[in-house]
C-alpha positions as CSV (number, residue, x, y, z in Angstrom):
1,M,5.4,-40.9,-14.5
2,T,5.0,-38.1,-12.2
3,D,4.2,-38.0,-8.8
4,T,1.4,-35.7,-7.6
5,K,-0.3,-35.0,-4.2
6,P,-3.7,-35.9,-3.4
7,S,-5.8,-32.3,-3.5
8,S,-7.4,-31.7,-0.4
9,P,-10.9,-30.5,0.8
10,T,-11.3,-26.8,0.0
11,P,-11.4,-25.7,4.0
12,P,-14.7,-23.9,4.4
13,T,-14.3,-19.7,4.8
14,E,-14.1,-18.5,8.3
15,R,-16.6,-16.0,8.8
16,Q,-18.1,-14.2,11.5
17,I,-20.8,-13.3,11.6
18,T,-22.7,-10.9,14.5
19,I,-26.8,-10.8,15.3
20,S,-29.0,-9.7,17.3
21,R,-31.5,-11.2,19.6
22,N,-34.3,-9.9,17.0
23,D,-32.3,-12.6,15.3
24,L,-33.2,-15.3,16.7
25,P,-34.0,-18.3,16.7
26,L,-30.8,-18.5,15.1
27,H,-29.8,-20.9,12.2
28,C,-27.5,-21.2,9.2
29,P,-27.2,-20.5,7.0
30,M,-29.5,-17.1,7.3
31,P,-32.0,-16.3,4.7
32,D,-29.7,-13.5,3.3
33,A,-26.6,-15.7,3.3
34,E,-25.6,-15.5,-0.7
35,L,-25.2,-19.5,-0.9
36,W,-28.7,-19.7,2.1
37,S,-28.7,-23.3,0.5
38,S,-25.7,-24.9,1.1
39,H,-26.3,-27.0,3.8
40,P,-29.1,-28.1,5.8
41,R,-30.3,-25.9,8.2
42,V,-29.3,-26.4,11.9
43,Y,-30.0,-24.0,14.8
44,L,-27.8,-22.8,16.7
45,P,-27.9,-22.6,20.6
46,I,-26.2,-19.1,21.3
47,E,-28.7,-18.0,24.2
48,E,-26.2,-19.4,26.9
49,S,-23.2,-19.1,25.2
50,G,-23.3,-15.9,23.5
51,Q,-21.5,-17.4,20.3
52,E,-21.5,-20.7,18.6
53,L,-19.5,-22.1,15.5
54,C,-21.8,-23.2,12.6
55,P,-20.9,-27.3,11.8
56,Y,-21.7,-26.9,8.4
57,C,-19.5,-24.3,7.3
58,G,-17.6,-23.4,10.0
59,T,-19.0,-19.7,10.5
60,L,-18.9,-17.8,13.7
61,Y,-22.1,-16.6,15.2
62,V,-21.3,-13.7,18.1
63,L,-24.8,-12.0,19.8
64,R,-24.8,-8.8,20.2
65,D,-25.4,-7.4,23.7
66,D,-28.1,-5.2,23.2
67,T,-28.3,-4.3,27.0
68,E,-25.3,-1.8,26.1
69,R,-25.7,1.4,24.5
């Protein structure tokens, strides 16, 4: 008899995506994502904080400050 550990689920891939105000309202997954149907669409309120983490896949979205030129 062999002693095997139960396999743990693979953690989500950590990704960071920078977006502009033209991409608002922000939702994940975004239309151009490879796996756009990988989880339900969730809208993320990024306007005030400047960054939001998707609760489904762990993607970090960062809002680019378009005022810097």
